C-alpha positions as CSV (number, residue, x, y, z in Angstrom):
1,M,82.0,37.1,128.9
2,R,84.4,35.4,126.7
3,R,88.1,35.6,126.8
4,I,89.6,37.2,123.7
5,P,92.4,34.5,122.8
6,A,95.8,36.3,122.1
7,T,99.1,34.0,120.7
8,I,102.0,36.0,121.3
9,V,104.5,35.7,118.2
10,T,108.6,35.9,119.3
11,G,112.0,35.2,117.8
12,F,115.3,36.4,116.3
13,L,115.9,39.2,114.0
14,G,114.6,38.6,111.1
15,V,113.7,34.9,111.3
16,G,110.3,35.7,109.2
17,K,107.9,36.7,112.5
18,T,106.1,39.1,110.0
19,R,105.7,37.2,107.0
20,L,104.1,34.1,109.6
21,V,101.7,37.5,110.9
22,R,101.1,37.7,106.9
23,H,100.5,34.9,105.9
24,L,97.6,34.3,109.2
25,M,96.3,37.5,108.4
26,A,96.1,36.6,104.8
27,T,94.3,33.2,105.1
28,A,92.8,33.8,109.1
29,S,89.0,33.4,107.9
30,G,86.9,32.8,109.6
31,H,88.8,35.1,112.6
32,R,88.6,38.5,112.5
33,L,92.3,39.4,113.6
34,A,93.5,42.5,115.7
35,I,97.8,42.7,115.3
36,I,100.3,44.3,118.4
37,V,103.6,44.8,116.2
38,N,106.4,46.1,118.8
39,E,109.7,46.8,116.6
40,F,113.3,47.3,117.1
41,G,114.4,51.1,115.7
42,E,112.4,54.2,114.6
43,L,111.1,53.5,111.3
44,G,107.5,51.5,111.8
45,I,108.8,49.3,109.1
46,D,106.5,45.5,110.6
47,R,103.1,47.4,110.5
48,E,103.4,49.2,106.7
49,V,104.0,45.7,105.6
50,L,100.9,44.7,107.1
51,L,99.2,47.3,105.5
52,G,100.5,46.4,102.5
53,C,98.9,43.3,101.7
54,G,96.3,43.9,99.9
55,D,93.9,42.1,101.7
56,A,90.3,43.7,103.2
57,T,92.0,42.8,106.7
58,C,94.9,45.0,107.1
59,G,92.4,47.6,108.5
60,E,95.3,51.1,109.7
61,D,92.5,50.5,113.7
62,D,93.7,46.9,113.5
63,I,97.4,47.0,113.2
64,V,98.4,48.7,116.5
65,E,102.1,49.7,116.6
66,L,104.7,50.2,119.9
67,A,107.6,51.8,119.4
68,N,108.6,52.9,122.1
69,G,111.2,50.3,123.7
70,C,110.5,46.3,124.0
71,L,107.5,44.7,125.0
72,C,108.9,42.8,128.1
73,C,110.3,46.0,129.4
74,T,107.5,48.6,128.7
75,V,104.3,46.2,129.9
76,A,102.6,48.6,132.3
77,D,103.2,51.8,130.0
78,D,102.2,50.6,126.5
79,F,101.7,46.9,126.1
80,L,98.7,46.8,129.3
81,P,97.0,49.7,127.8
82,T,96.9,49.0,124.0
83,L,95.9,45.4,124.7
84,S,92.7,47.3,127.2
85,R,91.6,49.7,124.3
86,L,91.3,46.8,122.3
87,I,89.3,44.4,123.9
88,D,87.6,47.4,124.9
89,R,86.1,48.4,121.3
90,P,82.5,48.2,120.7
91,E,83.1,45.3,118.0
92,P,86.5,43.1,119.8
93,P,88.2,41.3,117.3
94,G,88.3,37.9,117.7
95,H,91.5,36.9,117.9
96,I,95.0,39.0,118.6
97,V,98.2,38.5,117.3
98,I,101.4,39.7,119.4
99,E,104.9,40.5,117.3
100,T,107.3,41.0,119.4
101,S,110.8,42.7,118.7
102,G,113.8,39.9,117.7
103,L,115.3,40.9,121.7
104,A,112.2,40.6,123.7
105,L,111.7,37.9,126.9
106,P,107.9,36.5,126.0
107,K,107.7,35.6,129.3
108,P,106.8,38.9,130.3
109,L,103.7,39.5,128.6
110,V,101.8,35.9,129.4
111,Q,103.0,37.2,133.0
112,A,100.8,40.5,132.2
113,F,97.5,38.3,131.3
114,A,97.4,37.9,134.9
115,W,97.1,41.8,135.8
116,P,93.2,41.7,137.1
117,E,92.3,45.0,134.6
118,I,92.5,41.8,131.5
119,R,92.5,38.5,133.3
120,T,88.7,37.7,132.7
121,R,89.0,39.2,129.2
122,T,91.9,37.6,127.9
123,T,94.1,35.2,128.1
124,V,97.3,33.5,126.2
125,D,95.8,31.2,123.2
126,G,99.7,30.2,123.1
127,V,103.5,31.5,122.6
128,I,105.0,31.0,118.8
129,A,108.8,30.9,119.2
130,V,109.6,31.6,115.3
131,I,113.4,30.3,114.6
132,D,115.9,30.8,111.7
133,A,116.4,27.2,110.8
134,A,119.7,28.0,108.8
135,A,121.3,30.8,111.6
136,V,120.8,27.7,113.8
137,A,121.7,25.2,112.1
138,S,125.1,26.9,111.8
139,G,125.4,27.0,115.4
140,R,124.8,30.9,116.7
141,F,122.7,29.8,118.6
142,A,124.2,26.1,120.5
143,D,123.8,25.8,124.5
144,D,126.8,23.2,123.9
145,P,129.9,24.0,125.7
146,E,132.3,22.1,123.3
147,A,130.7,23.9,119.7
148,V,130.7,26.9,121.8
149,A,134.7,26.4,122.2
150,R,135.2,25.9,118.9
151,Q,133.3,28.9,117.8
152,R,135.6,31.1,120.0
153,A,138.8,29.4,118.5
154,A,137.7,30.1,115.3
155,D,136.5,33.7,116.0
156,P,137.8,35.6,118.9
157,A,135.2,38.0,118.9
158,I,132.8,35.2,119.7
159,D,131.6,35.7,123.9
160,H,129.6,33.0,126.0
161,D,127.9,34.9,127.1
162,N,126.7,36.5,124.0
163,P,123.3,38.2,125.6
164,L,121.5,37.1,122.2
165,E,122.5,33.3,122.6
166,E,120.0,33.7,126.3
167,V,117.1,35.1,125.3
168,F,116.8,32.5,122.2
169,T,116.6,29.9,125.4
170,D,113.6,31.9,126.7
171,Q,112.2,32.5,124.1
172,L,112.4,28.2,123.6
173,A,111.6,27.7,127.4
174,C,108.1,29.9,127.0
175,A,107.1,28.5,123.4
176,D,103.8,26.2,122.8
177,L,104.6,25.8,119.2
178,V,107.9,26.5,117.5
179,I,107.8,26.7,113.8
180,L,111.0,25.9,112.4
181,N,111.3,28.7,109.2
182,K,113.6,28.7,106.4
183,T,113.9,25.1,106.5
184,D,114.0,25.4,102.3
185,L,118.3,26.7,103.1
186,L,118.7,23.3,104.8
187,D,119.4,19.9,102.9
188,P,117.8,17.0,104.1
189,E,120.2,15.7,106.9
190,Q,120.6,19.1,108.5
191,L,117.3,19.5,109.3
192,I,116.3,16.2,110.7
193,G,119.6,17.1,112.7
194,L,118.3,20.2,113.6
195,R,115.0,19.0,114.7
196,R,116.7,17.2,116.8
197,Q,118.9,19.2,118.1
198,L,115.8,21.3,119.4
199,G,113.7,18.9,119.5
200,S,116.0,17.9,123.3
201,R,115.4,21.6,125.2
202,L,111.8,21.4,124.5
203,R,109.0,21.1,127.4
204,P,107.3,18.1,127.1
205,G,104.1,19.1,124.6
206,V,105.8,21.6,122.6
207,K,105.5,20.8,118.8
208,L,108.0,21.4,116.5
209,V,106.8,22.7,112.8
210,A,109.6,23.0,109.3
211,S,108.2,25.9,107.1
212,E,108.5,28.1,104.4
213,Q,108.8,32.0,103.9
214,G,106.6,31.7,107.1
215,R,103.7,29.8,105.7
216,V,101.6,28.3,108.9
217,A,98.2,27.4,108.9
218,P,96.1,29.1,111.0
219,A,94.6,26.2,112.1
220,V,98.4,24.9,113.3
221,A,99.7,28.4,114.7
222,L,95.7,29.5,116.2
223,G,93.7,28.1,118.7
224,L,96.7,26.3,120.5
225,V,94.2,27.0,124.1
226,A,97.4,26.6,126.1
227,A,96.1,29.7,129.0
228,A,99.6,30.1,129.5
229,E,98.9,32.6,131.6
230,D,98.0,29.7,134.3
231,D,101.3,28.0,133.0
232,L,104.4,30.7,134.3
233,A,106.2,27.5,136.4
234,A,106.6,26.0,133.0
235,R,108.0,28.1,131.1
236,P,112.0,28.6,133.2
237,S,113.8,32.2,131.8
238,L,117.4,32.8,132.5
239,H,116.9,36.2,133.2
240,E,114.3,36.1,136.1
241,L,117.9,34.3,137.2
242,E,119.6,37.5,136.6
243,G,117.0,39.4,137.8
244,E,117.7,42.2,134.9
245,H,116.6,42.0,131.1
246,D,119.3,44.7,129.2
247,H,118.9,45.8,125.6
248,D,121.9,48.0,125.8
249,D,124.5,46.2,123.6
250,F,121.9,47.1,120.6
251,E,121.2,50.0,118.1
252,S,119.6,50.9,115.7
253,F,119.2,53.9,113.0
254,V,117.3,55.0,110.0
255,I,119.1,55.7,106.8
256,D,116.8,58.1,104.7
257,S,118.6,58.2,100.6
258,G,117.5,58.8,96.4
259,P,115.9,56.5,94.1
260,V,117.6,52.9,93.0
261,P,117.7,52.3,89.2
262,D,119.8,49.3,89.7
263,I,118.7,46.9,91.8
264,G,120.6,44.5,91.4
265,T,123.7,46.2,91.8
266,F,121.9,47.6,95.6
267,R,121.3,44.2,96.9
268,A,125.2,43.2,95.8
269,R,126.3,46.6,97.3
270,L,124.2,46.1,100.6
271,A,125.3,42.8,101.3
272,A,128.9,44.3,101.3
273,V,128.2,46.9,103.7
274,I,126.6,44.0,105.8
275,R,129.2,41.9,105.7
276,A,131.7,44.3,106.6
277,H,130.3,46.0,109.5
278,D,128.5,42.9,110.8
279,V,125.5,44.7,110.9
280,L,122.2,41.7,112.1
281,R,119.7,43.6,110.3
282,V,118.9,45.2,107.5
283,K,114.7,46.5,106.6
284,G,112.8,49.5,104.8
285,F,111.8,50.6,101.7
286,V,113.2,51.1,98.3
287,D,112.0,53.8,95.1
288,V,112.6,51.7,92.5
289,P,111.7,54.1,89.3
290,G,110.0,53.4,86.5
291,R,108.1,50.9,89.0
292,D,105.0,52.1,90.6
293,R,104.3,49.8,93.3
294,R,107.5,50.0,96.5
295,Q,109.9,47.9,96.9
296,V,110.3,46.2,100.2
297,V,114.3,44.6,101.4
298,Q,114.5,42.5,104.8
299,A,117.8,41.4,105.3
300,V,119.4,39.3,108.0
301,G,123.1,38.6,107.9
302,D,123.9,39.4,104.2
303,R,120.8,37.4,102.5
304,V,119.1,39.5,101.1
305,Q,115.4,38.7,100.0
306,Q,113.6,42.1,98.3
307,H,109.7,41.8,97.4
308,F,106.7,44.4,95.8
309,D,104.5,44.9,97.8
310,R,101.6,48.2,97.7
311,L,101.1,51.1,94.8
312,W,102.9,54.6,95.9
313,L,99.9,56.5,97.8
314,P,98.6,59.8,96.1
315,G,100.8,62.7,97.2
316,E,103.1,59.9,99.1
317,T,106.7,61.0,98.8
318,R,108.7,58.0,97.1
319,A,111.6,57.2,99.0
320,T,114.4,54.7,100.3
321,R,114.1,54.2,104.2
322,L,116.1,51.9,106.1
323,V,116.7,50.7,109.2
324,V,119.7,49.4,110.4
325,I,119.9,47.0,113.3
326,G,123.3,45.8,115.0
327,K,125.7,45.3,118.4
328,R,126.4,49.4,119.8
329,G,129.5,50.2,118.2
330,L,128.2,50.3,114.4
331,D,130.2,53.1,112.3
332,R,127.2,54.6,111.9
333,T,128.8,57.0,109.0
334,A,130.3,54.7,107.1
335,I,127.2,52.2,106.5
336,A,125.1,55.3,105.9
337,A,127.4,55.9,103.2
338,G,127.6,52.8,101.7
339,L,124.0,52.2,101.5
340,T,123.7,56.0,100.1
341,A,125.8,55.3,97.9
342,A,124.9,51.7,97.0
343,S,121.4,53.9,95.8
344,M,122.8,55.8,93.6
345,A,123.0,55.6,89.6
346,L,125.8,53.9,88.8
347,E,128.5,56.2,87.0
348,D,131.0,53.9,86.1
């Protein structure tokens, strides 16, 4: 019996994982894809974005959302039963793509493919680490002690043992392919330096591919044939040494508000709220009066991106709903007030 290949897409919050998966869905002719998407938050934004791609392959049954916590921490409870249901279908998918949350460690998922229930029927085609080129070039995840010391001198809030940095290191260590996304935000010299820096951290044979907007050909991203579950020893994990993986440093919440008549003002105020409260990520949908399509908003740091996706459905309640993600201790009241004000018509 043919083993169904599965691709694990990992990467920090807002690096462009959903854009990559959506691009693969739209261009992977000849591949019958099923998608497992794991969100950090209370609202299924990523699944809705994938369903809104407008392509016939975006069937509801082929896009499964797991929102009960990070996949690497809920492997037995959520991931394995979901994977089993997909491969037990009368017509199973030809390829499974697993989009993890920004906090997930890839290695526990790879290890799950060695479990007897699924080992003979699936294999990890490859682990893809998607990287935000601008964020890494800024030194946010550099493991150079001198660079960390300089960062600490400039910002006393920076911690040498930042868990985000550890997660980033583990994602690189497990990768079979690294996609350096958002390269349009760097100049040529920065990109050359970043390639050199990342290349020194990768396992032998791991390729580094540059992209914009997550546009990577399916022929590059799918069909790596890595059989990663048989190669666990070559994929070291910092968290295996520590014996734990704790996501309690993060929190998320949902903000519901009304229509947004002035999208330019909304965008500016959203960026201001993010800067004022050190929010890591905002994503969601916006109701723009007079437009028959909903607007998707994705913000990483204070960089805000917007696009219209699918039509509002008949009988669907038009609303603005945003997920806010950040370090624990966010001032929810102030953030909600700022974003709600941003969605209101200006009286001045």
